[in-house]
DRENTORKOL-3810 file (N, C-alpha, C; in nm, 4 decimals):
REM DRENTORKOL-3810
@n.u->1.2089; n.v->11.7036; n.w->10.2555; ca.u->1.1332; ca.v->11.5929; ca.w->10.1967; c.u->1.0279; c.v->11.6594; c.w->10.1072
@n.u->1.0074; n.v->11.6096; n.w->9.9867; ca.u->0.9014; ca.v->11.6626; ca.w->9.8943; c.u->0.7729; c.v->11.6324; c.w->9.9511
@n.u->0.6780; n.v->11.7182; n.w->9.9178; ca.u->0.5418; ca.v->11.7025; ca.w->9.9828; c.u->0.4473; c.v->11.6187; c.w->9.8985
@n.u->0.4793; n.v->11.4946; n.w->9.8992; ca.u->0.3839; ca.v->11.3903; ca.w->9.8332; c.u->0.3435; c.v->11.4232; c.w->9.6923
@n.u->0.4234; n.v->11.4689; n.w->9.6077; ca.u->0.3852; ca.v->11.4942; ca.w->9.4701; c.u->0.3292; c.v->11.6366; c.w->9.4540
@n.u->0.3308; n.v->11.7205; n.w->9.5538; ca.u->0.2843; ca.v->11.8603; ca.w->9.5284; c.u->0.3999; c.v->11.9370; c.w->9.4701
@n.u->0.3700; n.v->12.0042; n.w->9.3617; ca.u->0.4840; ca.v->12.0735; ca.w->9.2936; c.u->0.4650; c.v->12.2278; c.w->9.3026
@n.u->0.3838; n.v->12.2708; n.w->9.3941; ca.u->0.3657; ca.v->12.4173; ca.w->9.4166; c.u->0.3772; c.v->12.4509; c.w->9.5604
@n.u->0.4164; n.v->12.5786; n.w->9.5830; ca.u->0.4229; ca.v->12.6320; ca.w->9.7225; c.u->0.2796; c.v->12.6941; c.w->9.7587
@n.u->0.2242; n.v->12.6682; n.w->9.8736; ca.u->0.0941; ca.v->12.7227; ca.w->9.9082; c.u->0.1078; c.v->12.8743; c.w->9.9204
@n.u->0.0007; n.v->12.9399; n.w->9.8742; ca.u->-0.0030; ca.v->13.0847; ca.w->9.8840; c.u->-0.0252; c.v->13.1264; c.w->10.0359
@n.u->0.0129; n.v->13.2482; n.w->10.0678; ca.u->0.0080; ca.v->13.2900; ca.w->10.2106; c.u->-0.1309; c.v->13.2716; c.w->10.2664
@n.u->-0.2345; n.v->13.2980; n.w->10.1900; ca.u->-0.3659; ca.v->13.2942; ca.w->10.2367; c.u->-0.4169; c.v->13.1551; c.w->10.2634
@n.u->-0.3364; n.v->13.0529; n.w->10.2196; ca.u->-0.3731; ca.v->12.9122; ca.w->10.2387; c.u->-0.3051; c.v->12.8523; c.w->10.3676
@n.u->-0.2421; n.v->12.9331; n.w->10.4505; ca.u->-0.1713; ca.v->12.8824; ca.w->10.5646; c.u->-0.2505; c.v->12.8339; c.w->10.6734
@n.u->-0.3833; n.v->12.8777; n.w->10.6818; ca.u->-0.4714; ca.v->12.8156; ca.w->10.7819; c.u->-0.5106; c.v->12.6818; c.w->10.7434
@n.u->-0.4841; n.v->12.5881; n.w->10.8392; ca.u->-0.5024; ca.v->12.4452; ca.w->10.8076; c.u->-0.5895; c.v->12.3802; c.w->10.9172
@n.u->-0.6884; n.v->12.3024; n.w->10.8748; ca.u->-0.7655; ca.v->12.2265; ca.w->10.9687; c.u->-0.7014; c.v->12.0883; c.w->10.9793
@n.u->-0.6623; n.v->12.0508; n.w->11.1037; ca.u->-0.5966; ca.v->11.9217; ca.w->11.1224; c.u->-0.7026; c.v->11.8150; c.w->11.1429
@n.u->-0.6703; n.v->11.7047; n.w->11.0856; ca.u->-0.7530; ca.v->11.5774; ca.w->11.0967; c.u->-0.6572; c.v->11.4721; c.w->11.1566
@n.u->-0.6997; n.v->11.3981; n.w->11.2494; ca.u->-0.6126; ca.v->11.2949; ca.w->11.3025; c.u->-0.6913; c.v->11.1865; c.w->11.3734
@n.u->-0.6060; n.v->11.0791; n.w->11.3942; ca.u->-0.6645; ca.v->10.9550; ca.w->11.4613; c.u->-0.5640; c.v->10.9150; c.w->11.5601
@n.u->-0.6062; n.v->10.8546; n.w->11.6780; ca.u->-0.5282; ca.v->10.8095; ca.w->11.7798; c.u->-0.5685; c.v->10.6720; c.w->11.8255
@n.u->-0.4801; n.v->10.5854; n.w->11.8756; ca.u->-0.5141; ca.v->10.4604; ca.w->11.9187; c.u->-0.4114; c.v->10.4180; c.w->12.0246
@n.u->-0.4558; n.v->10.3439; n.w->12.1269; ca.u->-0.3656; ca.v->10.2888; ca.w->12.2239; c.u->-0.3295; c.v->10.1419; c.w->12.1810
@n.u->-0.2032; n.v->10.1154; n.w->12.1917; ca.u->-0.1592; ca.v->9.9825; ca.w->12.1483; c.u->-0.0539; c.v->9.9356; c.w->12.2522
@n.u->-0.1024; n.v->9.8571; n.w->12.3526; ca.u->-0.0158; ca.v->9.8148; ca.w->12.4586; c.u->0.0353; c.v->9.9410; c.w->12.5326
@n.u->0.1615; n.v->9.9571; n.w->12.5496; ca.u->0.2225; ca.v->10.0660; ca.w->12.6209; c.u->0.2449; c.v->10.1846; c.w->12.5304
@n.u->0.1967; n.v->10.1816; n.w->12.4095; ca.u->0.2213; ca.v->10.2941; ca.w->12.3194; c.u->0.0907; c.v->10.3653; c.w->12.2765
@n.u->0.1050; n.v->10.4911; n.w->12.2453; ca.u->0.0013; ca.v->10.5748; ca.w->12.1936; c.u->0.0335; c.v->10.6085; c.w->12.0513
@n.u->-0.0463; n.v->10.5638; n.w->11.9560; ca.u->-0.0193; ca.v->10.5903; ca.w->11.8157; c.u->-0.1117; c.v->10.7065; c.w->11.7641
@n.u->-0.0554; n.v->10.7957; n.w->11.6906; ca.u->-0.1223; ca.v->10.9095; ca.w->11.6393; c.u->-0.0916; c.v->10.9288; c.w->11.4898
@n.u->-0.1891; n.v->10.9525; n.w->11.4117; ca.u->-0.1605; ca.v->10.9988; ca.w->11.2746; c.u->-0.2421; c.v->11.1251; c.w->11.2525
@n.u->-0.1802; n.v->11.2260; n.w->11.1978; ca.u->-0.2465; ca.v->11.3573; ca.w->11.1807; c.u->-0.2033; c.v->11.4241; c.w->11.0527
@n.u->-0.2895; n.v->11.4954; n.w->10.9922; ca.u->-0.2601; ca.v->11.5685; ca.w->10.8681; c.u->-0.1586; c.v->11.6841; c.w->10.9058
@n.u->-0.0747; n.v->11.7155; n.w->10.8121; ca.u->0.0128; ca.v->11.8315; ca.w->10.8198; c.u->0.0451; c.v->11.8711; c.w->10.6778
@n.u->0.1325; n.v->11.9733; n.w->10.6605; ca.u->0.1584; ca.v->12.0358; ca.w->10.5301; c.u->0.2258; c.v->11.9332; c.w->10.4355
@n.u->0.2837; n.v->11.8163; n.w->10.4843; ca.u->0.3416; ca.v->11.7255; ca.w->10.3980; c.u->0.2671; c.v->11.6008; c.w->10.3744
@n.u->0.1432; n.v->11.5946; n.w->10.4156; ca.u->0.0569; ca.v->11.4769; ca.w->10.4010; c.u->0.0116; c.v->11.4332; c.w->10.5356
@n.u->0.0600; n.v->11.3195; n.w->10.5862; ca.u->0.0258; ca.v->11.2614; ca.w->10.7118; c.u->0.1480; c.v->11.2409; c.w->10.7965
@n.u->0.1364; n.v->11.2739; n.w->10.9317; ca.u->0.2501; ca.v->11.2578; ca.w->11.0251; c.u->0.2052; c.v->11.1398; c.w->11.1136
@n.u->0.2897; n.v->11.0365; n.w->11.1282; ca.u->0.2717; ca.v->10.9285; ca.w->11.2168; c.u->0.3571; c.v->10.9532; c.w->11.3420
@n.u->0.3029; n.v->10.9289; n.w->11.4555; ca.u->0.3784; ca.v->10.9410; ca.w->11.5828; c.u->0.3502; c.v->10.8168; c.w->11.6707
@n.u->0.4522; n.v->10.7719; n.w->11.7462; ca.u->0.4407; ca.v->10.6659; ca.w->11.8461; c.u->0.4988; c.v->10.7301; c.w->11.9690
@n.u->0.4188; n.v->10.7227; n.w->12.0765; ca.u->0.4642; ca.v->10.7794; ca.w->12.2066; c.u->0.4524; c.v->10.6735; c.w->12.3117
@n.u->0.5360; n.v->10.6811; n.w->12.4122; ca.u->0.5208; ca.v->10.5979; ca.w->12.5337; c.u->0.4067; c.v->10.6489; c.w->12.6097
@n.u->0.3112; n.v->10.5668; n.w->12.6365; ca.u->0.1924; ca.v->10.6158; ca.w->12.7138; c.u->0.2250; c.v->10.6553; c.w->12.8585
@n.u->0.3279; n.v->10.5949; n.w->12.9173; ca.u->0.3675; ca.v->10.6259; ca.w->13.0505; c.u->0.4139; c.v->10.7688; c.w->13.0707
@n.u->0.5175; n.v->10.8048; n.w->12.9960; ca.u->0.5795; ca.v->10.9326; ca.w->13.0088; c.u->0.5573; c.v->11.0260; c.w->12.8859
@n.u->0.4854; n.v->10.9873; n.w->12.7916; ca.u->0.4526; ca.v->11.0693; ca.w->12.6747; c.u->0.5743; c.v->11.1011; c.w->12.5896
@n.u->0.6817; n.v->11.0214; n.w->12.6065; ca.u->0.8051; ca.v->11.0462; ca.w->12.5290; c.u->0.7790; c.v->11.0038; c.w->12.3836
@n.u->0.8202; n.v->11.0919; n.w->12.2894; ca.u->0.8172; ca.v->11.0599; ca.w->12.1465; c.u->0.9117; c.v->10.9636; c.w->12.1100
@n.u->0.8663; n.v->10.8453; n.w->12.0606; ca.u->0.9580; ca.v->10.7378; ca.w->12.0197; c.u->0.9766; c.v->10.7307; c.w->11.8744
@n.u->0.8889; n.v->10.7836; n.w->11.7947; ca.u->0.9012; ca.v->10.7738; ca.w->11.6485; c.u->0.8084; c.v->10.8803; c.w->11.5878
@n.u->0.8529; n.v->10.9400; n.w->11.4827; ca.u->0.7772; ca.v->11.0323; ca.w->11.4060; c.u->0.8221; c.v->11.0227; c.w->11.2546
@n.u->0.7221; n.v->11.0185; n.w->11.1655; ca.u->0.7564; ca.v->11.0055; ca.w->11.0246; c.u->0.6415; c.v->11.0601; c.w->10.9429
@n.u->0.6737; n.v->11.1005; n.w->10.8220; ca.u->0.5717; ca.v->11.1610; ca.w->10.7214; c.u->0.5406; c.v->11.0479; c.w->10.6219
@n.u->0.4174; n.v->11.0413; n.w->10.5860; ca.u->0.3653; ca.v->10.9483; ca.w->10.4848; c.u->0.2660; c.v->11.0216; c.w->10.3992
@n.u->0.2446; n.v->10.9728; n.w->10.2717; ca.u->0.1572; ca.v->11.0419; ca.w->10.1813; c.u->0.0153; c.v->11.0033; c.w->10.1975
@n.u->-0.0222; n.v->10.8906; n.w->10.2657; ca.u->-0.1619; ca.v->10.8580; ca.w->10.2845; c.u->-0.1922; c.v->10.8214; c.w->10.4280
@n.u->-0.3174; n.v->10.8299; n.w->10.4578; ca.u->-0.3618; ca.v->10.7847; ca.w->10.5922; c.u->-0.3286; c.v->10.6412; c.w->10.6191
@n.u->-0.3475; n.v->10.5524; n.w->10.5287; ca.u->-0.3228; ca.v->10.4118; ca.w->10.5514; c.u->-0.1748; c.v->10.3898; c.w->10.5732
@n.u->-0.0882; n.v->10.4574; n.w->10.4908; ca.u->0.0490; ca.v->10.4412; ca.w->10.5090; c.u->0.1047; c.v->10.4915; c.w->10.6453
@n.u->0.0377; n.v->10.6005; n.w->10.6864; ca.u->0.0828; ca.v->10.6599; ca.w->10.8252; c.u->0.0474; c.v->10.5621; c.w->10.9337
@n.u->-0.0852; n.v->10.5055; n.w->10.9317; ca.u->-0.1281; ca.v->10.4121; ca.w->11.0300; c.u->-0.0381; c.v->10.2876; c.w->11.0328
@n.u->-0.0082; n.v->10.2413; n.w->10.9148; ca.u->0.0826; ca.v->10.1224; ca.w->10.9014; c.u->0.2194; c.v->10.1493; c.w->10.9626
@n.u->0.2725; n.v->10.2668; n.w->10.9369; ca.u->0.4054; ca.v->10.2955; ca.w->10.9909; c.u->0.4051; c.v->10.3067; c.w->11.1344
@n.u->0.3026; n.v->10.3656; n.w->11.1956; ca.u->0.2944; ca.v->10.3706; ca.w->11.3441; c.u->0.2729; c.v->10.2348; c.w->11.4032
@n.u->0.1894; n.v->10.1530; n.w->11.3467; ca.u->0.1709; ca.v->10.0204; ca.w->11.3959; c.u->0.2902; c.v->9.9332; c.w->11.3864
@n.u->0.3635; n.v->9.9485; n.w->11.2768; ca.u->0.4894; ca.v->9.8785; ca.w->11.2527; c.u->0.5909; c.v->9.9054; c.w->11.3643
@n.u->0.6059; n.v->10.0281; n.w->11.3956; ca.u->0.6991; ca.v->10.0703; ca.w->11.5007; c.u->0.6601; c.v->10.0178; c.w->11.6393
@n.u->0.5302; n.v->10.0202; n.w->11.6699; ca.u->0.4806; ca.v->9.9633; ca.w->11.7984; c.u->0.5093; c.v->9.8186; c.w->11.8024
@n.u->0.4913; n.v->9.7488; n.w->11.6976; ca.u->0.5155; ca.v->9.6011; ca.w->11.6952; c.u->0.6692; c.v->9.5787; c.w->11.7158
@n.u->0.7523; n.v->9.6529; n.w->11.6495; ca.u->0.9029; ca.v->9.6328; ca.w->11.6674; c.u->0.9409; c.v->9.6692; c.w->11.8066
@n.u->0.8867; n.v->9.7929; n.w->11.8608; ca.u->0.9242; ca.v->9.8227; ca.w->11.9952; c.u->0.8759; c.v->9.7174; c.w->12.0960
@n.u->0.7629; n.v->9.6646; n.w->12.0844; ca.u->0.7028; ca.v->9.5677; ca.w->12.1818; c.u->0.7773; c.v->9.4420; c.w->12.1673
@n.u->0.8354; n.v->9.4058; n.w->12.0534; ca.u->0.9013; ca.v->9.2826; ca.w->12.0398; c.u->1.0464; c.v->9.2934; c.w->12.0948
@n.u->1.0918; n.v->9.4140; n.w->12.1164; ca.u->1.2267; ca.v->9.4322; ca.w->12.1754; c.u->1.3323; c.v->9.4353; c.w->12.0647
@n.u->1.2910; n.v->9.4232; n.w->11.9329; ca.u->1.3801; ca.v->9.4298; ca.w->11.8262; c.u->1.4524; c.v->9.5691; c.w->11.8141
@n.u->1.3764; n.v->9.6774; n.w->11.8392; ca.u->1.4443; ca.v->9.8042; ca.w->11.8257; c.u->1.5043; c.v->9.8510; c.w->11.9575
@n.u->1.4564; n.v->9.8002; n.w->12.0744; ca.u->1.5039; ca.v->9.8480; ca.w->12.1953; c.u->1.4856; c.v->9.9987; c.w->12.2014
@n.u->1.5986; n.v->10.0746; n.w->12.2262; ca.u->1.5841; ca.v->10.2220; ca.w->12.2359; c.u->1.6210; c.v->10.2897; c.w->12.1028
@n.u->1.6541; n.v->10.2124; n.w->12.0069; ca.u->1.6982; ca.v->10.2746; ca.w->11.8744; c.u->1.5754; c.v->10.3205; c.w->11.7988
@n.u->1.5992; n.v->10.4226; n.w->11.7172; ca.u->1.5061; ca.v->10.4695; ca.w->11.6170; c.u->1.5264; c.v->10.3741; c.w->11.4979
@n.u->1.4186; n.v->10.3463; n.w->11.4198; ca.u->1.4325; ca.v->10.2672; ca.w->11.3015; c.u->1.5413; c.v->10.3111; c.w->11.2075
@n.u->1.5650; n.v->10.4470; n.w->11.1881; ca.u->1.6681; ca.v->10.4916; ca.w->11.1030; c.u->1.7996; c.v->10.4570; c.w->11.1460
@n.u->1.8233; n.v->10.4644; n.w->11.2800; ca.u->1.9477; ca.v->10.4274; ca.w->11.3407; c.u->1.9754; c.v->10.2764; c.w->11.3195
@n.u->1.8780; n.v->10.1938; n.w->11.3495; ca.u->1.8899; ca.v->10.0498; ca.w->11.3309; c.u->1.9160; c.v->10.0197; c.w->11.1775
@n.u->1.8521; n.v->10.0896; n.w->11.0940; ca.u->1.8811; ca.v->10.0605; ca.w->10.9447; c.u->2.0197; c.v->10.0998; c.w->10.9131
@n.u->2.0794; n.v->10.1995; n.w->10.9692; ca.u->2.2213; ca.v->10.2344; ca.w->10.9435; c.u->2.3145; c.v->10.1337; c.w->11.0018
@n.u->2.2808; n.v->10.0674; n.w->11.1129; ca.u->2.3691; ca.v->9.9797; ca.w->11.1831; c.u->2.3666; c.v->9.8332; c.w->11.1310
@n.u->2.2583; n.v->9.7980; n.w->11.0546; ca.u->2.2462; ca.v->9.6642; ca.w->11.0105; c.u->2.3558; c.v->9.6349; c.w->10.9029
@n.u->2.4052; n.v->9.5142; n.w->10.8972; ca.u->2.4986; ca.v->9.4815; ca.w->10.7958; c.u->2.4422; c.v->9.4459; c.w->10.6596
@n.u->2.4031; n.v->9.5472; n.w->10.5881; ca.u->2.3291; ca.v->9.5275; ca.w->10.4622; c.u->2.4302; c.v->9.4657; c.w->10.3560
@n.u->2.3775; n.v->9.3603; n.w->10.2883; ca.u->2.4543; ca.v->9.2975; ca.w->10.1855; c.u->2.3889; c.v->9.3312; c.w->10.0456
@n.u->2.4694; n.v->9.3908; n.w->9.9632; ca.u->2.4131; ca.v->9.4258; ca.w->9.8309; c.u->2.4008; c.v->9.3083; c.w->9.7464
@n.u->2.2970; n.v->9.2948; n.w->9.6653; ca.u->2.2826; ca.v->9.1904; ca.w->9.5681; c.u->2.2255; c.v->9.2413; c.w->9.4413
@n.u->2.2450; n.v->9.1637; n.w->9.3308; ca.u->2.1969; ca.v->9.2026; ca.w->9.2029; c.u->2.1171; c.v->9.0933; c.w->9.1405
END
């Protein structure tokens, strides 16, 4: 995945990175967004067993928070069940339109 519009490779001396992140509990889920080399990483974990349920990269803090919250909503509603959103998207009967 391209790094959110960055068109250069970081120099070796730039490899030290200070992480910035946010965490929130949402029902039975723990939501985390944290900086990484691609922008922001969103994670959703089960609070009971700390199992990673979802991880994605986004280019902004707001987009990462929204992605994590969206997954928590879908999981809580039972729409996703045990599926990852990517798996659900592949299994849906998409109808093309023009």
